[in-house]
C-alpha positions, 0 to 999 in steps of 0.5 A, a space after each residue: 500499499 502506497 503512502 500519502 508521501 509516496 503518492 505526493 512525491 510520485 505524482 510530481 516525479 511522473 509530471 516532472 519526468 514529462 517535462 514540467 518543472 515542480 513548482 512549490 506550493 504557494 502560501 494559503 494567503 494568496 498574496 498576489 490576488 487581493 480578491 481571495 481570501 485563501 488559496 483554494 485551488 492549484 491554479 491560484 498561483 498561476 492566474 497571470 499565466 492562464 490570463 496570457 499576462 505572464 509568459 515565464 512559464 509554459 507548464 508546471 506541476 504542483 502539490 498546493 495546499 488549499 483551504 475552502 470553507 464554503 461547506 464548513 457545516 458539512 464537514 464531518 457529516 459526509 465522506 469527502 468534505 474537507 476544509 484543508 486539503 492538498 491539490 495535485 496539479 499539472 498545468 499547461 499555458 499554451 504548451 500541451 493540450 487535450 491529447 497529452 493531458 489525457 494520455 498521461 492521466 491515464 498512464 499515471 493512474 494505470 501504469 504508475 499507480 496500477 489502478 485497475 482500468 475497469 474501475 475508472 469512469 469519465 465524463 465529457 461535455 455534452 454541449 450547450 452553451 459551447 459545442 459538444 467536446 468531440 475531441 476528448 470523447 475520441 481521446 477517451 474511447 482509446 482507454 474506456 468503452 463508451 458505456 463508461 464514458 458519460 456526457 454531462 452539461 455546464 453545471 458538471 463539465 464546463 468551467 468558467 472564471 467568471 461571466 466573462 474570460 477564459 473558460 472551457 470544457 472539463 473531463 472529470 475521471 471517476 473511480 468506483 469504490 464498489 457497491 455501497 448499498 445503493 438502491 438506485 437501480 441506475 446508479 452511476 457517477 451521477 448518483 450521490 451515494 458515494 460509490 463513484 468519486 471524482 479523483 481527477 478533473 482536467 479543464 481545457 481552457 480554450 475559449 474566451 467569453 464575451 460580454 454578449 455571451 458568445 465565445 472566441 478561441 483563446 491566443 493559446 489553450 491552456 490545461 488546468 488539472 486538479 486532483 485531490 490528494 486525500 481522494 486518491 489515497 482513498 483509492 490507493 489505500 482502499 479506504 471507504 472515505 478520506 478519514 481512513 487514509 493515512 492523512 487522518 487515521 493517526 489524528 482520529 486514533 490519537 483522539 479516540 484514545 484520548 477522548 476514551 470513545 470508540 468511534 463507533 457511533 454516528 456522533 463519535 464519527 462526526 465528531 473525530 472527523 471534524 476534529 482531525 480536519 480542523 486541527 489540520 486546517 488550524 495549524 497551517 493557518 497559524 503557521 502562516 501567521 493567521 490569528 483568531 479574530 472577528 473578521 476576515 481570515 482570522 474569523 475563519 479560523 476562529 470558526 474552525 477552532 471553536 467547532 472543533 472544541 465544541 465537538 471535543 467537549 461533546 465527547 466529554 472533554 472539558 478541558 483545552 485539548 486540540 493543542 495536544 494534536 499538533 504534534 500528530 499533525 507535524 508527524 503526518 507531514 514530516 518533511 513536507 511543510 517545515 512551517 509546521 515543524 518550525 512553529 509547533 509550539 507557537 501553533 499549540 499556544 494560539 490553539 490552547 488559548 483560543 480554546 481556553 477562552 471558548 470553553 469559558 464562553 461555551 458555559 456562558 452560552 449555556 446560560 445565555 440560551 436557558 435565559 432566553 428560552 425562559 423569556 421568549 414565549 413559544 419562538 426563540 428568534 432567529 437572530 438570537 439563535 445566530 448570535 449564540 452560534 457565532 458567540 457561543 458556538 451553538 449550532 442551530 441544530 443544538 439549539 433547536 434540540 434544547 428548545 424543542 425540549 422545552 416546547 419552543 420553536 426556533 425561527 429559522 428564517 431569521 437565523 438565516 438572514 443573520 447568518 448571511 450578513 455574518 458571512 459577508 465578513 469572511 467573503 473573498 473579495 476586498 471592497 477596494 479591489 475590483 476585477 479590473 483593477 486586480 487585472 491591471 495590477 497583474 499587468 503592471 507586474 507582469 509587463 515591467 522589469 523588477 524595480 531597482 530600488 536604490 533607496 537604501 544607499 541614496 535618497 536621490 536618483 535618476 529614473 525613466 518613466 516606464 508606465 503611467 496609469 491615470 487616477 482611474 487605474 487606466 493605462 496612458 502616455 501622459 498624466 496631468 494631475 493625479 495618477 500612478 508611475 512605474 520607474 525603472 529605478 527608484 530611491 523611493 521605498 514602497 510600503 511593506 513590511 508594515 513600513 509606510 511608502 516614501 513621500 517626496 518629489 520628481 524633477 526635470 531639469 532641475 525643476 519640481 514637476 510632481 510630488 510623490 505622495 505614496 509608494 506601493 508594491 501591488 503584487 511583489 516586484 514592481 513599485 507603483 508611485 502615487 503622484 500628483 503633477 505632469 509626467 509622460 511615458 519614457 520621460 527621464 526624471 530625478 527622484 528625491 525622497 524626503 529625507 526628513 520623513 525617511 529618517 523619522 522612519 528609519 528610527 521607528 523601524 529600528 525601534 520595533 527591532 529593539 522592542 521585539 528583541 527585548 520582549 523575547 528576552 523577557 518572555 522567550 522565543 515563543 513571542 511572535 511578531 504578529 503585525 507592525 506599522 512604521 510611519 515617520 510619526 509613530 510605530 505600532 507593533 503587535 506580538 503573540 503572548 499567551 499570558 497577561 504580562 505584568 507591569 514589572 515584566 514590561 518595564 524590564 523589557 522597555 528598559 532593555 530596548 532603551 539600553 540597546 539604544 543607548 549602548 549605540 550599537 552598530 546596525 549592519 545590513 547584508 543580503 545573504 543566502 536564506 539558509 543563513 537565517 537558521 545558522 545565524 539565529 535570525 528572527 523571521 515572520 510567520 507565514 512570511 515568504 522570503 526572497 533568496 538571497 534575503 536582506 538580514 538586519 543585525 543590531 549589535 555584534 557582527 556577522 562574523 561573530 553573530 553570538 554577540 548580536 543584540 538583534 538579527 531579523 530578516 527585514 527589507 525595511 530601511 534603518 538607522 546606521 547605529 541604535 543611538 540614532 533611535 535616541 529613545 524608545 517611548 512606549 505610549 500604550 501597551 495592552 491586548 488587542 485579541 486573545 493571545 496578541 498584544 500591541 505596543 505603541 510608540 514613538 522613537 528618534 525625532 518623533 519621540 523628541 517631538 512628543 517630549 517637547 508637546 508634553 513639556 509645553 503642556 506641563 508648562 501651560 498647566 503649571 500657569 493654569 494651576 498656578 504650581 511649579 512644573 515639577 508639581 503639575 501631575 501631582 496636583 492633577 492627581 489630587 484634583 481627579 481624586 476630588 472630582 471622583 468623590 464629587 461624582 460619586 456623591 452626585 450620582 448617590 444624590 441623583 438616584 435618590 431624587 429619581 427614586 423619591 416618588 412624587 407625581 411620577 410614581 403610581 401604585 395599584 392593586 392587581 386582580 391577583 392581589 399583587 401591588 403594582 408600582 409604576 415610576 416614571 423616572 423623568 430625566 433619567 438614563 436607561 442605565 440608571 433604571 435598575 438601581 432605581 427599581 432596586 431602591 424602590 424595592 426596599 420600600 415593599 415587602 411584596 410588589 411588581 415594580 416597573 420604572 420607565 424613562 423616555 429619550 428621543 422617542 424611545 421608552 426603556 423600562 425595567 421590571 423587578 419584583 420585590 419579595 416573593 411573587 410566586 405567580 409573577 414572571 418579571 420576564 414574562 411581564 416584560 415581554 408584554 410591555 415590550 410588545 405594546 411598544 413594539 420593542 424587545 425585552 428579556 431577562 429572568 423571573 425577578 428582573 427584566 428589561 427592554 425598550 421600544 417606541 414611546 408612541 403613547 403618552 406615559 399616563 395612557 401607557 400606564 392605564 393600558 398596563 393596568 388593564 392588561 396586567 
């Protein structure tokens, strides 16, 4: 039986023998395509090649790591759905076409792998919007009898990139896994019983769909072949599903052992599959620098971790567990994806912290659901159910099950509406990038040589205008106003690594003709200068960077390196950079830490960083082989793809004696020549930004001097205002603050007593059931004050139902409280009744509830209606 590693390597070796270069898997973050959230197919990194705007490759083969989460809720309940998977691919960009693609596919499957030809079925495009694929049909007849060739329509066998653009028919190869007890007498590849599984898909990209729906031939034909490694392993390892292959069995067996389950029940099977799949996905995403959050990629990661954690809890686990499976993931992919090995402890820390947070949240969620069900009447609003799902990890099925036990239904339409709104957070499209703009950025990248950056050595250089875009991102030969320019060489730094792009001017014949406001690298190698002024294509100009702003940027960027090294000294190598921002005015540095640091620990770090600045350490930058990073102990960013050779920034020591270094990082940013130029590192703020991630904000260099000058100026002004010496300003301010705090406390106490004192705005009645009803209009109160007012009123009654309201801007807020024991009165039920009259909402417990709605009737009329209804 071939292992997954043997199959993966064998596939690449086979196509390499056919003349295809083996291209390494690209990142799960598609840096060259801002319209995508994740790399979801093998062809993503070759998009420019397929579009014909990059002709550097004629063909290629890959094993691409992919993430797709559109079917996340199906994972665990089917035999094939996954979120992380590996896509084996072979591609042609105007090189080989249908004959070779089909011949090689058959040779690989039947000769190299030895799969039985009798178990292979194929499909072709039957025709419709484009002609029937006669050529593919005839080519397959060489290998497959016609009764095993199925002709399918657009939905299955015609691939498009969008409503317009490259497209073409597909041909798929299916493997027959044997009878699964299907009762369909005509069971074939179109049946969803699981007997026939698609293991190979070849797209014959040959057309360009026009806006009017017609098709024109592409300049050259392309091949886009994708095959899921997990599905191929199913066939080669005689597995019933992907979870019984060696890509999953070590994880599932370990989870069975740890959770003390057999994996024989339907619930256990689903839980084990979800845990195994989601731990794989989470490990790879974290290894690429993604952290759990409430938006974008981090939002997807959080969903994966919390879904897996909830299923582990359903299996009886009540402690953080998923992180213990990461070494198993490492072993499965040993030697294949070094980012897992290198970041093992970091992956475990992130998983453990997120799961710990979630398990606490889950307990709160159970309490929240119980409270909602006690006050929602016969139907739980759908948006509340979805809030439970997003915030506490409760799937709709679990909420429905718990609600049904109490005779309550869940309003599913509202759930789906709320779900659709939330999904917008994780869509793959970024608002600022239209398809046309993304295409143009790719065009700029592939139709220009790499911009030669000279800004490490000089701030002024000569350059030639290679390409111009107007403010609408359209190609042009001249811009008079706002636009974008590409030069053959430039001293302007393009935004990257968190450092903002340079500003400056453009000169011709010694005169300023344009101002540069920003510089970006939209994809990778070409610098795009955003400017305002007059430029012409092929014009020779002088480019001059604003030296003062660059100098400030260098100090702030070097300060980040000082801070990073200091934090690692204090907290250890588990600290990783999670993001940064460097501008002339300030710096921001995000770092990972799985605990809350003490003030003493942070002060120690700041002292270390400032001592390094005071020590006037030399800063050396060298371009060296990437392999030196590990040998020299350089710090690298999670998920970052570095050029080889790479730029090393060393602070303290020398490359000949790296053991004496203070800091060594791979970094393309601009830096001071000596840490003395950092002057001082002023940390203005430090705190948590999300679970496991903290942020440092500060200033250094001349920005720090400006800050200190401003503080000193304010102190001088305050000293005059407070009539005290400058040195005593902050002592006096603290004393005033304490006095104000005490005054405010007394005022609030007085205000609440006054509002609760009674008078014409309070009425009491005796209801039919003998309960005393006290109603108070707390005129002038804020909604958040109503509870304290109700508590004060309750002290005057042994038994009473108390309602306190206040009106503000057309809205009426209220609270309902019971004083003493009222066995026949439920505050939450009363609140719901009041809310219904106000076209509003309410919720709470039997002894206290609150809500609000429209102040559509005068208060007295509202009270009269209330008396009659209770």
